C-alpha positions as CSV (number, residue, x, y, z in Angstrom):
1,M,-0.2,0.1,0.1
2,P,1.3,3.2,-1.0
3,K,2.4,5.7,1.8
4,L,0.2,9.1,2.0
5,I,1.9,12.3,2.3
6,Q,0.3,15.0,4.0
7,T,1.0,18.7,3.3
8,P,-0.1,21.7,4.8
9,P,-2.7,24.0,3.4
10,A,-1.0,26.3,0.7
11,R,-0.9,30.0,1.9
12,K,-2.1,32.4,-0.6
13,S,-1.0,35.1,1.7
14,K,2.2,37.2,0.3
15,I,4.8,38.1,2.4
16,L,5.2,41.9,3.3
17,R,8.4,43.6,4.1
18,K,9.0,46.2,6.6
19,P,8.2,49.4,4.8
20,E,5.1,47.8,3.6
21,V,4.1,46.8,6.9
22,V,4.6,50.3,8.7
23,D,2.3,51.9,5.7
24,L,-0.4,50.0,5.5
25,V,-0.3,50.0,9.2
26,G,0.6,53.7,10.1
27,L,2.3,52.9,12.8
28,S,6.1,52.8,13.4
29,Y,8.5,50.1,13.6
30,T,9.4,50.9,16.7
31,T,6.1,50.9,17.7
32,L,5.3,47.4,16.2
33,W,8.2,45.9,17.5
34,R,7.1,46.9,21.0
35,M,3.5,45.3,20.3
36,E,5.2,42.3,18.7
37,K,7.0,41.6,21.4
38,S,4.0,41.9,23.6
39,G,2.1,39.2,21.7
40,D,-0.4,42.6,20.6
41,F,1.1,42.1,16.6
42,P,1.6,39.4,14.7
43,G,5.1,37.9,14.6
44,R,7.6,37.9,11.6
45,V,8.6,35.4,9.5
46,V,12.6,35.0,9.4
47,L,13.4,35.1,5.6
48,G,17.1,34.6,6.0
49,P,19.5,35.6,8.1
50,R,19.2,39.9,7.5
51,S,15.7,39.5,5.9
52,M,12.2,39.2,7.5
53,G,8.7,40.0,6.4
54,W,4.9,39.3,7.3
55,F,2.0,37.5,6.0
56,Q,-0.2,39.7,4.5
57,D,-3.4,37.8,5.8
58,E,-2.2,38.1,9.3
59,I,-1.6,41.7,9.1
60,L,-5.0,42.4,7.5
61,D,-6.7,40.0,10.2
62,W,-5.3,42.0,12.9
63,L,-6.5,45.3,11.0
64,D,-9.8,44.1,11.1
65,S,-10.0,43.2,15.1
66,R,-9.0,46.6,15.8
67,P,-11.7,49.0,17.2
68,R,-13.4,51.0,14.9
69,F,-14.6,54.0,16.8
70,S,-13.4,55.6,20.0
71,D,-14.8,58.4,22.2
72,P,-12.5,61.4,23.2
73,C,-11.3,59.4,26.6
74,G,-10.4,56.5,24.3
75,K,-12.6,54.2,25.0
76,A,-13.6,51.8,22.2
77,R,-17.2,52.1,21.5
78,P,-18.8,49.1,20.0
79,E,-19.5,49.7,15.9
80,K,-23.3,49.9,15.3
């Protein structure tokens, strides 16, 4: 009987580099780095010894999870 090899599902997401992520999210790289270290931002993918990126679908999911509106006191209000 032939041996079945399971392959992981194919990702359709492209990898975004640092300038693209900073531009897309609108936060500085230092802020993103701090948020990533605290677990509040998606983790990066190491592409090589001096190369990294983020999966676009994870960044877009993170953006979609952010509150849409806030009041002057900074408390998020639910979207209607």
